[in-house]
C-alpha positions in Angstrom: -39.0 -21.6 116.5 -40.8 -25.0 116.0 -40.1 -27.8 117.9 -37.8 -29.0 114.9 -35.2 -27.1 113.1 -35.3 -26.9 109.3 -31.9 -27.1 107.6 -31.3 -25.4 104.6 -29.5 -26.3 101.5 -25.7 -27.4 102.1 -24.0 -25.3 100.7 -20.2 -26.0 100.4 -18.1 -22.7 101.0 -14.4 -22.9 101.0 -11.5 -25.1 100.0 -7.8 -25.1 101.9 -4.4 -25.1 99.5 -1.4 -26.3 101.7 1.4 -23.6 101.2 2.8 -25.2 98.0 -0.1 -24.2 96.5 -0.4 -21.7 93.6 -3.1 -19.3 94.4 -2.5 -17.2 91.2 -4.5 -18.9 89.1 -7.5 -19.0 92.1 -11.0 -16.5 92.1 -9.5 -15.0 95.3 -6.2 -16.3 95.6 -3.1 -14.5 95.6 0.0 -16.3 97.4 0.7 -19.8 98.9 -1.0 -19.8 102.8 -2.6 -22.3 104.9 -5.7 -20.5 104.7 -9.1 -21.6 103.8 -10.4 -19.6 100.6 -14.0 -20.3 99.8 -14.8 -21.7 96.6 -16.4 -19.2 94.2 -19.7 -20.3 92.5 -22.3 -18.5 90.5 -25.2 -19.5 92.7 -25.8 -21.7 96.5 -24.7 -25.3 95.5 -28.1 -27.2 96.9 -26.7 -30.5 96.3 -24.3 -33.3 97.9 -22.1 -32.6 95.0 -19.6 -30.3 93.3 -17.0 -30.1 90.6 -14.3 -27.8 91.8 -12.7 -26.5 88.4 -9.9 -24.2 88.3 -7.5 -25.8 90.4 -3.5 -26.1 89.3 -2.2 -29.4 87.5 -0.1 -30.8 90.1 -0.4 -28.8 93.0 -2.0 -30.7 96.2 -5.1 -29.5 97.7 -8.0 -29.9 101.4 -11.6 -29.4 101.2 -14.2 -29.3 104.0 -17.9 -28.4 103.7 -20.0 -26.1 105.4 -24.0 -26.5 105.5 -25.5 -22.9 105.4 -29.2 -22.2 106.7 -31.5 -19.2 107.5 -30.0 -19.0 110.9 -26.3 -19.5 109.3 -23.4 -21.4 108.1 -22.5 -24.5 110.7 -18.9 -25.8 111.7 -16.7 -27.5 108.7 -17.1 -31.0 107.7 -13.7 -33.1 108.5 -11.1 -32.0 106.4 -10.0 -34.5 103.4 -6.9 -35.9 102.6 -4.9 -33.9 100.4 -5.8 -34.4 97.0 -3.2 -34.0 94.2 -4.5 -32.3 91.0 -3.9 -34.6 87.6 -5.4 -36.2 85.4 -7.3 -40.1 86.2 -5.3 -42.9 85.3 -6.0 -46.4 85.5 -4.5 -49.9 83.9 -5.0 -50.4 80.4 -7.8 -52.7 78.6 -6.6 -56.4 77.5 -5.2 -56.4 73.9 -7.9 -56.8 71.0 -6.3 -59.9 69.6 -3.5 -62.4 70.1 -2.4 -64.7 66.7 0.0 -66.9 66.5 1.7 -66.4 63.4 4.3 -69.5 63.5 5.6 -72.6 65.3 8.1 -74.8 65.2 9.2 -77.6 67.0 10.8 -75.6 70.3 8.7 -71.5 69.5 5.8 -69.9 69.2 5.5 -66.7 67.1 2.6 -64.8 69.0 1.3 -61.3 67.5 -1.7 -58.7 69.3 -3.0 -55.1 68.5 -2.8 -52.7 71.0 -5.4 -52.1 73.3 -8.3 -49.7 72.5 -7.9 -47.9 76.3 -4.4 -47.3 77.5 -5.8 -46.2 80.7 -5.2 -42.5 80.3 -0.8 -43.2 80.1 1.0 -44.0 77.6 1.2 -47.9 77.2 5.1 -48.9 78.7 5.3 -52.6 77.6 3.3 -55.8 77.2 3.7 -59.4 79.7 3.2 -62.5 77.8 2.7 -65.7 79.8 2.5 -69.3 79.2 1.1 -72.1 80.7 1.1 -76.2 79.6 -2.5 -76.6 78.4 -3.3 -79.6 81.2 -1.5 -78.0 83.9 -2.9 -74.4 84.1 0.3 -72.9 86.1 0.5 -69.8 84.5 4.2 -67.9 84.7 5.8 -64.5 82.9 7.9 -65.5 79.5 9.7 -62.1 78.4 12.8 -61.4 81.6 12.5 -57.5 80.3 9.2 -55.8 79.2 8.1 -56.2 75.5 8.1 -52.6 73.9 6.8 -54.3 70.0 3.6 -55.9 69.6 5.3 -59.1 69.1 7.1 -62.0 70.6 8.2 -65.1 70.1 9.0 -67.9 73.3 11.6 -69.6 73.2 13.1 -73.2 74.6 9.6 -74.6 74.5 9.3 -78.8 74.5 8.5 -80.7 71.4 5.3 -81.3 70.4 3.6 -80.3 74.1 0.6 -78.3 73.9 0.3 -74.7 75.6 -1.5 -71.3 76.5 -0.5 -67.9 76.3 -1.8 -64.8 76.5 -0.8 -60.7 76.5 -1.0 -58.0 78.8 -0.6 -54.5 78.7 1.3 -52.5 81.0 1.8 -48.5 81.7 2.6 -46.6 84.8 -0.3 -47.5 87.2 0.7 -51.5 86.3 -0.7 -54.1 84.5 -3.7 -54.7 82.3 -6.8 -57.0 81.9 -5.0 -59.8 79.3 -6.3 -61.2 76.1 -5.6 -65.1 76.0 -5.3 -66.9 72.6 -8.9 -69.2 72.0 -6.5 -72.2 71.5 -4.3 -74.6 73.0 -0.8 -74.6 70.6 0.7 -77.2 69.5 5.4 -77.5 68.9 5.5 -78.2 65.3 7.6 -77.7 62.4 5.0 -75.9 60.1 5.5 -76.4 55.9 5.0 -73.4 53.8 5.8 -72.7 50.4 9.3 -70.6 50.1 8.0 -66.2 49.1 9.7 -64.1 47.7 9.8 -60.4 49.9 9.3 -57.3 47.4 9.5 -53.9 48.3 7.5 -50.9 47.0 10.6 -50.1 46.0 11.1 -53.1 43.9 12.6 -52.9 40.6 13.5 -55.3 38.2 15.2 -53.4 35.6 18.5 -52.3 37.0 20.8 -49.4 35.3 24.5 -49.5 35.5 27.2 -47.9 34.3 30.5 -49.9 33.1 32.7 -49.5 36.0 30.0 -49.7 38.5 28.8 -52.8 40.8 25.5 -54.2 40.5 23.9 -55.1 44.0 20.9 -57.2 44.1 18.8 -58.1 46.7 16.1 -60.4 47.7 14.5 -61.7 50.7 12.7 -64.7 51.5 11.0 -67.2 53.1 9.9 -71.1 53.3 9.6 -73.9 56.0 12.4 -76.2 56.1 14.0 -73.1 54.7 14.2 -73.2 51.2 17.6 -73.5 48.9 18.9 -70.4 46.9 20.0 -70.3 43.3 21.2 -67.3 41.2 21.2 -67.8 37.3 22.4 -66.2 34.5 21.7 -67.9 30.6 24.9 -68.5 29.5 27.2 -67.3 31.9 29.0 -68.9 35.2 27.9 -66.9 38.0 30.8 -68.1 40.5 33.2 -66.1 38.3 32.7 -63.1 37.8 30.0 -62.6 40.8 30.0 -62.9 45.0 26.9 -64.3 46.2 25.5 -63.5 50.1 22.4 -66.0 51.1 21.4 -66.9 54.5 18.6 -68.4 55.9 16.0 -65.3 55.4 18.1 -63.1 51.8 20.6 -63.4 49.1 22.6 -60.8 47.2 24.6 -60.6 44.1 26.8 -58.1 43.9 29.1 -57.9 40.3 32.2 -55.2 40.8 33.4 -53.1 38.0 30.7 -54.7 35.4 31.1 -54.4 31.8 28.4 -55.1 28.4 29.1 -59.0 28.9 27.3 -58.7 32.7 24.1 -57.1 31.1 21.0 -59.5 30.4 18.4 -61.5 33.0 19.3 -62.7 36.5 17.2 -65.7 37.8 16.6 -66.0 41.6 14.5 -69.2 42.9 14.6 -70.8 46.0 12.8 -74.5 46.3 11.7 -76.3 49.8 10.1 -79.4 49.6 6.6 -77.4 49.3 6.9 -75.9 46.3 9.4 -73.4 44.8 9.6 -69.5 43.0 11.6 -67.4 40.7 11.4 -63.8 39.8 14.4 -62.4 37.2 16.0 -59.4 37.0 17.0 -57.7 34.2 20.4 -55.7 34.0 21.8 -53.4 31.5 25.3 -51.6 31.7 25.3 -48.8 29.6 28.8 -49.4 27.6 29.5 -49.3 24.1 27.7 -51.8 22.5 29.5 -55.4 21.1 30.5 -56.5 17.6 27.6 -56.4 15.0 27.4 -60.5 13.6 29.0 -61.5 10.8 29.3 -59.4 7.6 28.1 -61.1 4.0 28.5 -59.3 0.6 25.6 -58.8 -2.2 25.0 -57.1 -5.7 29.0 -56.9 -6.3 30.0 -54.6 -9.3 33.1 -52.9 -10.9 32.7 -49.9 -8.6 30.7 -50.6 -6.0 29.7 -53.4 -3.3 26.6 -54.2 -0.8 27.5 -55.1 2.9 25.1 -56.7 5.3 25.5 -57.7 8.3 23.2 -59.2 12.2 22.9 -56.4 14.9 25.5 -56.7 17.8 23.9 -59.0 20.1 24.9 -56.6 23.4 24.0 -53.2 22.4 25.5 -52.6 25.7 22.6 -51.3 27.2 21.0 -48.1 25.0 19.6 -48.0 21.6 22.0 -48.4 18.5 22.2 -44.8 17.0 23.9 -46.4 13.7 26.8 -48.1 12.1 30.8 -47.3 10.7 31.5 -49.0 7.5 35.4 -49.1 7.5 37.2 -50.4 4.2 41.1 -51.3 4.6 42.5 -49.7 0.8 41.3 -46.2 2.1 42.2 -46.6 6.2 39.3 -44.0 6.8 35.8 -44.2 7.7 33.3 -45.1 4.3 30.0 -44.6 5.7 27.3 -44.7 8.3 24.2 -45.8 8.3 21.3 -46.6 10.8 20.5 -50.1 8.6 21.8 -53.2 8.2 23.2 -52.7 5.0 25.2 -50.3 3.3 26.0 -49.9 -0.1 29.9 -48.3 -0.6 30.7 -46.4 -3.7 33.6 -45.0 -5.8 35.6 -48.4 -5.8 38.2 -49.3 -8.6 37.6 -52.5 -10.6 39.3 -55.3 -9.8 41.2 -53.3 -6.9 40.7 -56.6 -3.5 39.3 -54.7 -0.6 38.9 -55.6 3.1 35.8 -54.3 5.0 35.1 -53.7 8.3 31.4 -52.3 10.2 31.5 -50.6 13.7 28.7 -50.4 16.0 27.5 -46.3 18.1 25.7 -45.6 21.0 25.4 -43.2 23.7 28.5 -45.0 25.2 30.9 -45.4 22.1 31.9 -47.3 19.2 31.9 -50.9 19.6 35.4 -53.3 18.6 35.1 -53.6 14.8 33.0 -56.7 13.0 35.7 -57.5 9.9 34.6 -59.4 7.5 35.5 -63.6 7.1 37.1 -62.7 3.4 38.2 -60.2 1.2 36.8 -59.0 -2.0 38.4 -58.2 -5.4 35.7 -55.2 -7.5 34.4 -56.4 -10.6 31.6 -57.1 -12.7 29.6 -60.2 -12.1 29.3 -62.6 -14.9 26.1 -63.2 -16.4 25.1 -66.3 -17.2 23.2 -66.6 -21.3 20.4 -67.9 -22.3 18.6 -69.3 -25.2 15.2 -69.3 -26.3 14.9 -72.4 -27.9 10.7 -72.1 -27.0 9.7 -72.4 -30.8 12.3 -75.6 -32.1 11.8 -77.8 -28.9 11.7 -81.3 -30.1 10.0 -80.4 -33.3 10.7 -82.4 -36.5 12.9 -81.0 -39.3 12.4 -82.7 -42.7 15.4 -81.5 -46.0 16.4 -83.5 -49.1 20.1 -85.7 -48.6 22.8 -83.5 -49.2 21.0 -80.5 -48.3 21.1 -78.0 -45.6 19.1 -76.9 -43.2 19.8 -73.7 -40.1 17.8 -73.4 -37.0 17.5 -69.9 -35.8 18.1 -69.8 -31.6 17.5 -66.6 -30.1 19.9 -65.5 -27.7 20.4 -63.3 -24.2 23.9 -62.2 -22.2 27.3 -60.8 -22.4 28.2 -60.2 -26.4 30.1 -63.0 -28.0 28.5 -66.3 -26.0 29.5 -69.4 -27.4 27.2 -72.0 -27.4 27.4 -76.0 -28.4 24.5 -77.8 -31.1 24.3 -82.4 -30.0 23.0 -84.8 -31.5 22.0 -88.1 -30.1 18.9 -90.5 -29.9 16.6 -91.3 -26.6 18.7 -93.9 -25.5 22.3 -92.7 -26.1 21.3 -88.7 -24.8 23.6 -85.7 -26.7 26.6 -86.2 -28.7 28.2 -83.1 -29.5 28.9 -82.4 -32.9 32.4 -81.8 -34.1 32.9 -80.7 -37.9 29.5 -81.7 -39.0 28.2 -77.4 -38.7 29.3 -74.0 -39.0 27.7 -71.6 -37.0 27.7 -67.6 -37.2 27.0 -65.3 -34.6 25.1 -62.3 -33.6 24.7 -59.9 -30.4 21.5 -61.3 -30.8 21.4 -64.5 -32.7 23.3 -68.1 -32.9 22.5 -69.6 -36.5 23.6 -73.3 -37.2 23.8 -74.5 -40.7 23.7 -78.0 -40.9 24.3 -81.1 -42.9 21.2 -83.8 -43.5 24.1 -86.5 -42.2 21.7 -85.5 -39.0 19.1 -87.7 -40.2 17.0 -89.3 -38.5 18.4 -88.2 -35.0 17.3 -86.0 -31.8 18.8 -82.4 -32.4 19.9 -80.8 -28.9 20.8 -77.6 -27.5 23.1 -77.1 -24.7 23.1 -73.9 -22.2 26.0 -72.0 -23.1 28.9 -70.9 -22.2 29.3 -74.8 -22.2 32.9 -76.0 -21.6 33.1 -79.1 -19.2 35.3 -78.9 -15.7 35.1 -81.6 -12.4 34.5 -79.9 -9.3 36.3 -78.9 -7.2 36.8 -78.3 -3.3 39.5 -77.3 -1.3 39.7 -75.6 2.4 41.2 -73.4 3.7 44.1 -73.8 5.3 43.3 -73.5 9.0 41.0 -76.4 8.3 43.5 -78.6 7.4 44.3 -81.4 9.6 43.5 -84.0 11.6 41.1 -82.2 13.9 39.8 -78.8 14.3 39.4 -76.9 18.0 37.4 -73.7 18.8 36.7 -72.3 22.4 33.2 -72.4 23.0 31.2 -69.3 22.8 33.2 -68.2 20.0 32.1 -68.6 16.0 33.0 -71.5 14.1 34.7 -70.1 10.0 34.1 -72.8 7.8 35.4 -71.5 4.4 36.5 -73.6 1.7 37.4 -72.6 -2.3 35.0 -74.1 -5.2 34.8 -74.6 -8.8 33.3 -76.4 -11.3 31.6 -76.2 -15.0 28.9 -76.0 -15.6 28.4 -74.5 -12.1 27.7 -76.6 -9.5 25.5 -77.3 -6.2 27.8 -76.3 -3.6 26.3 -76.9 0.0 27.6 -77.7 3.6 26.2 -80.6 5.6 26.8 -81.7 9.7 27.1 -85.7 9.4 23.4 -86.8 6.8 21.7 -83.3 7.7 22.5 -79.9 5.1 23.2 -76.8 7.3 20.1 -74.2 6.8 20.7 -70.6 7.1 18.8 -69.8 10.5 19.4 -67.3 12.8 22.9 -69.9 14.8 24.3 -70.2 11.0 25.1 -68.0 8.2 26.1 -69.2 5.0 27.5 -67.1 1.9 28.7 -69.4 -1.0 29.5 -67.4 -4.4 31.7 -68.9 -7.8 34.7 -68.9 -6.1 34.0 -69.4 -1.8 31.6 -71.8 -0.2 31.0 -69.8 3.5 29.6 -71.3 6.5 29.9 -69.5 9.8 28.2 -71.2 13.0 27.3 -68.3 16.1 28.3 -68.9 19.6 29.4 -72.6 19.5 28.9 -75.2 22.0 29.6 -78.2 22.7 26.6 -79.8 20.2 28.7 -78.3 17.2 31.2 -80.5 17.9 31.6 -83.5 14.9 31.7 -83.4 11.3 32.0 -80.7 8.4 30.8 -82.5 5.2 31.4 -78.9 1.9 29.9 -81.5 -0.9 30.4 -79.8 -4.5 28.2 -81.1 -7.6 27.7 -80.5 -11.0 27.0 -83.2 -14.4 30.7 -84.2 -14.2 30.4 -85.8 -10.7 30.8 -84.8 -6.7 33.6 -83.4 -4.5 33.5 -83.2 -1.2 35.9 -82.3 1.6 35.2 -83.1 5.0 36.3 -81.5 8.8 36.5 -82.7 12.1 35.3 -80.2 14.6 35.7 -80.3 18.7 34.7 -77.6 20.8 36.3 -76.8 24.5 34.7 -75.3 27.3 31.5 -75.5 29.5 29.5 -73.0 27.2 25.6 -74.4 27.4 
């Protein structure tokens, strides 16, 4: 052996496990004991480090190391401390981003994101710290660990500047903190109203009659916006229960009916702006009654009725309409159109008609015609073709006669009147100065020469004169007629006159025109005006004017609309 000692590679030989350890998973180990067990390795350990594998999680181990060279194995090192086998843990890293989401005069709201590294253990919460910007004296804000990734710091001084930082915590302890980049001043933030709509939001709600409607809307804004629910042509306070807080509002309508259908508008407004949203509510119910009924094409055995579609369809498509007549006391027919011809009627009988609409929920209330109808053949006004004799000069000898032959059309036995006159006096009816003969298509006049130097006039026939007349229906007679807002105003009068007069209803100085709101029906005997869904603006004086060549007749009625319908 030389003077020096050559030491071979240092090899980790054995390790020992406390009696509580389980050796069943360790090479060579069988039972828990205090004896040392060699760590098995495929080759000699030449480095001064070695990774021991095959340990049992949760058990505690001790180790010692012995060196070995050509001369043999040396004495063991000192025994290591007890090592418990488990995953390594550390405090978590700092939250990645901390930001201010809102401020007021006394509070600051913070939000942050989770740390990228949790330290090998679950994060159990967060610690929020703050200090005044000019003092740098940090102190903990939350008494208990904050579980969420947001927190509102309250009870701050108005107008003061603060700093904030957030740290994550796990079983290993508190991690590093992340600080808000700038100082934060406690002031109120102004923001325009916003309506919070989630993925399940529905702008159209369909409910059955008798069920409940519940509309919910969340909103935000600074200062807190004023929230208002509204529905056209309706006072919601009479039917709806409305509950509003600083962040949401609900509208509830119990026991719905067809009148609750329509568009509901929710509006929020503050000093910074306004916003609104519209809900459409459909109530599955029987439809409302059809619009007013009018008549046309009356013959001796049939009549054609026309009406408007119901304002409320009951939330479902109108399938068809049922037309009924009073005389038969049964259904007359059905149609999908807004017009229907009733046939098989008896001439000179008086009939009343009504119409009902049908949808999936059933039949509507009937809409009755405003007056009965007598079935008879319409009067066709006869006409005369004067193109061949208009303003002609007829020359004949004194004492002789001349003939005027006028082609006519219209009902049989039509009568006509021949007149004479001058440019200044106009027509004057002749009496016995001529004779006439009728046929089905001609009217011949044999006229004496006493018409010398006179203009000849032929009047449209039948020619007899009756002054115009107009009489209001009995229910319209009186100093004033009152009607409730939202209902229909029916103005009706009997009229007459020959020749057939010009007839029109007017309000003030303005003649009523046919439109969606106003329905007009003029016959030779009746003048009817219907103003639908009246409101206060429909109050006033209504006048019926009947005018022909014999003069003018006017009757008036003063109407007052009561209620809050706008």
